C-alpha positions in Angstrom: 69.7 56.1 220.6 70.9 53.9 217.8 74.5 52.5 217.6 75.6 52.1 214.0 78.8 51.6 212.0 80.3 54.3 209.9 80.0 53.5 206.2 83.0 51.5 204.9 84.2 50.4 208.3 82.5 47.0 208.5 81.6 44.3 206.0 78.4 42.7 207.3 78.6 39.7 205.0 82.0 38.7 206.4 81.3 39.7 210.0 77.6 39.1 210.5 77.9 38.8 214.2 79.4 42.2 214.5 76.7 43.7 212.3 74.0 42.0 214.4 75.4 43.7 217.5 74.6 47.1 216.0 71.1 48.7 215.9 71.5 49.2 212.2 74.1 48.4 209.6 75.4 51.1 207.2 76.6 49.8 203.8 79.7 50.8 202.0 78.9 53.6 199.5 77.2 52.5 196.4 77.8 54.3 193.1 76.0 53.9 189.8 78.9 52.2 188.0 81.4 49.7 189.4 84.6 51.3 190.8 87.9 49.6 191.4 89.0 52.5 193.6 92.4 54.1 193.8 95.6 52.3 193.2 97.5 50.9 196.3 98.8 51.8 198.7 95.3 52.8 199.9 95.6 52.5 203.7 98.2 53.8 206.1 98.5 54.0 209.9 99.4 57.2 211.7 100.4 57.9 215.3 96.8 58.8 216.2 94.6 57.2 213.6 94.6 56.0 210.0 94.5 57.3 206.5 92.5 55.7 203.7 92.2 56.4 200.0 90.0 53.6 198.9 88.2 55.7 196.4 84.6 54.3 196.8 85.5 50.9 195.5 82.3 49.0 195.0 80.6 46.6 192.5 78.1 49.2 191.3 74.4 49.8 191.7 73.1 46.9 189.6 75.2 44.2 191.4 74.4 45.8 194.8 70.7 45.7 194.1 70.6 42.2 192.6 73.1 40.4 194.8 74.4 42.3 197.8 71.2 43.9 199.1 69.2 40.6 199.3 72.1 39.0 201.2 72.2 41.9 203.7 68.4 41.7 204.2 68.8 38.1 205.1 70.8 39.2 208.2 67.7 40.8 209.6 69.5 43.9 210.7 67.9 47.3 209.9 69.7 48.7 206.8 71.1 52.1 205.9 72.4 52.3 202.4 75.2 54.8 201.7 74.6 56.4 198.3 77.3 58.2 196.3 77.6 59.7 192.8 79.3 62.4 190.7 76.1 64.3 189.8 72.8 65.0 191.5 70.9 62.8 189.0 73.2 59.8 189.8 72.3 60.0 193.5 68.6 60.4 192.7 68.6 57.4 190.3 70.0 55.1 193.0 67.6 56.4 195.6 64.7 55.8 193.4 65.6 52.1 193.2 65.8 51.5 197.0 62.9 50.5 199.1 62.4 50.0 202.9 65.9 51.3 203.9 67.3 54.5 205.3 69.5 56.3 202.8 72.7 58.1 203.8 73.8 60.4 201.1 77.6 60.5 201.0 78.1 64.1 200.1 81.7 64.5 201.3 84.2 61.8 200.4 87.7 63.3 200.4 89.1 60.5 198.2 87.2 61.3 195.0 86.1 64.2 192.9 82.7 65.4 194.3 79.6 66.3 192.4 79.5 69.8 191.0 76.1 70.4 192.6 75.8 71.7 196.2 74.8 69.3 199.0 71.4 70.9 199.1 70.8 70.4 195.4 71.7 66.8 195.7 69.4 66.3 198.7 66.5 68.0 196.8 67.0 65.8 193.8 66.9 62.7 196.0 63.9 63.9 198.0 61.9 64.0 194.7 63.1 60.5 193.9 62.3 58.7 197.2 60.1 58.7 200.2 62.7 56.7 202.2 64.4 58.5 205.1 67.3 60.6 203.9 70.4 61.4 206.0 72.8 63.9 204.5 76.5 63.1 205.4 78.1 66.5 205.2 81.7 67.7 205.1 83.5 68.7 208.4 85.4 71.3 206.3 82.4 73.6 206.3 83.2 77.0 207.9 79.5 77.5 208.8 78.1 74.1 209.7 74.9 75.7 210.8 74.3 77.2 207.3 75.1 73.8 205.6 72.7 71.9 207.9 69.9 74.4 207.5 70.3 74.2 203.7 70.1 70.4 203.5 67.2 70.4 206.0 65.3 72.9 203.8 66.0 70.7 200.8 64.3 67.7 202.4 66.8 65.9 204.6 65.3 63.9 207.4 68.6 63.7 209.4 72.3 64.6 209.4 75.4 62.4 209.6 78.7 63.9 210.6 81.6 63.9 210.4 83.2 62.3 207.4 87.0 61.9 207.4 89.3 64.9 207.1 91.9 65.1 204.3 95.4 64.2 205.6 98.9 63.1 204.5 101.4 60.8 206.2 105.0 60.5 205.1 107.3 57.5 205.2 110.9 57.3 206.3 112.0 58.6 202.9 109.7 61.6 203.3 107.4 60.3 200.6 103.6 60.0 201.0 102.6 56.7 202.4 99.5 56.6 200.2 99.8 56.3 196.4 97.3 59.1 196.0 99.2 61.3 198.4 96.3 62.5 200.6 93.6 60.4 202.1 90.7 60.5 204.6 92.0 60.8 208.1 90.1 59.0 210.9 90.6 57.7 214.4 90.8 59.2 217.9 92.3 62.5 216.9 89.1 63.2 214.9 86.9 63.4 218.0 87.3 67.2 218.7 86.3 67.9 215.1 83.3 65.7 215.4 82.2 67.3 218.7 82.5 70.8 217.2 80.5 69.8 214.1 77.7 68.1 216.1 77.5 71.0 218.5 77.2 73.5 215.7 74.6 71.3 213.8 72.5 70.8 216.9 72.4 74.6 217.4 71.0 74.9 213.9 68.5 72.0 213.7 66.2 69.7 215.6 66.7 66.9 213.0 68.2 63.6 214.2 72.0 63.7 214.0 74.3 60.7 213.7 77.6 61.6 215.4 80.8 59.9 214.4 84.5 60.5 214.4 87.1 59.1 216.9 84.6 57.1 219.0 86.6 54.4 220.8 84.9 54.4 224.3 81.6 54.9 226.0 82.8 58.3 227.1 83.4 59.3 223.5 79.9 58.3 222.6 78.5 60.2 225.7 80.3 63.4 224.6 78.7 63.2 221.2 75.3 62.8 222.7 76.0 65.7 225.1 76.8 67.8 222.0 73.5 66.9 220.4 73.9 63.6 218.6 70.8 61.5 218.5 72.7 58.4 217.3 76.3 57.4 217.4 78.4 55.5 214.8 81.6 53.5 215.3 84.3 53.7 212.6 88.0 53.1 212.8 87.7 51.3 216.1 85.9 48.4 214.4 89.1 47.4 212.4 90.9 46.7 215.7 88.1 45.7 218.0 85.1 43.9 216.5 83.6 43.6 220.0 83.5 47.4 220.3 79.7 47.7 219.9 79.0 45.7 223.0 81.8 47.3 225.0 80.9 50.8 224.0 77.2 50.2 225.0 78.3 48.9 228.5 80.8 51.8 229.0 78.2 54.3 227.8 75.8 53.4 230.5 78.5 53.4 233.1 79.8 56.8 232.0 76.3 58.3 232.1 75.9 57.1 235.6 79.3 58.4 236.6 78.4 61.8 235.1 75.3 61.9 237.3 72.6 61.0 234.7 70.0 58.2 234.9 70.9 57.2 231.4 72.8 58.4 228.3 69.8 60.1 226.7 69.5 62.3 229.8 72.8 63.9 228.7 71.4 64.8 225.3 72.3 68.3 224.2 73.6 69.4 227.6 76.8 70.8 226.0 74.7 73.1 223.8 73.4 75.0 226.8 76.9 75.5 228.1 78.0 77.5 225.0 78.3 81.2 225.7 76.6 83.6 223.4 78.8 86.0 221.4 79.1 89.5 222.9 77.2 92.2 221.1 
């Protein structure tokens, strides 16, 4: 099992020690052109998590390839590059210029307009462009997660990442949206049941590796994702408040597995899938 960060929740160049405590580092999403992102206010706390409407702010593909990526390679941490775009060809063009990394296709950002093509069409275009491992980060809004997962697998995905944030709104004392954009991506502890449901449905539909994320704050949270079928686990919002979370979660994960009667966390893999009752005929 790999322990990663969720894209956008950690800057490895400003916190290299935290990045080094992970099994792999996932970059912020890279788009072909530079993006300033949405206007402030772009982050707001809620009772049980946080909202963000950053809007994929990044320096663009050329600067990332020429400057950021070499600096990240110098950290000697396995790299996953999050790739975004607004059309299938934009995703594919970026993928074609990446070597010796795992690529996570950001197919479900709630803070920007999405590409008109389906997730499967984007994966297929990227598969033609690169031999690098491709993970498809799909939307938790799908009514049929199994259908979505099977479609991106058929298109050439090597793995699945889920979940991304959910769209949410928080109001201030004047009953106005806290975020300038209005809605933003909701993350934090309250997202865990959504993540568990998505991973459980995806595992029932595929044998591909799955990166489970959403609301992971403790070792027990990570163990539950593994039980639902996650091969790997990513930490997100928790990293903003607790940079020592990777080491803590690892330690807690082993202890929670023992407490649940397993020799190790991987022994709990997929156990929840077998506890789901089949629909009546």
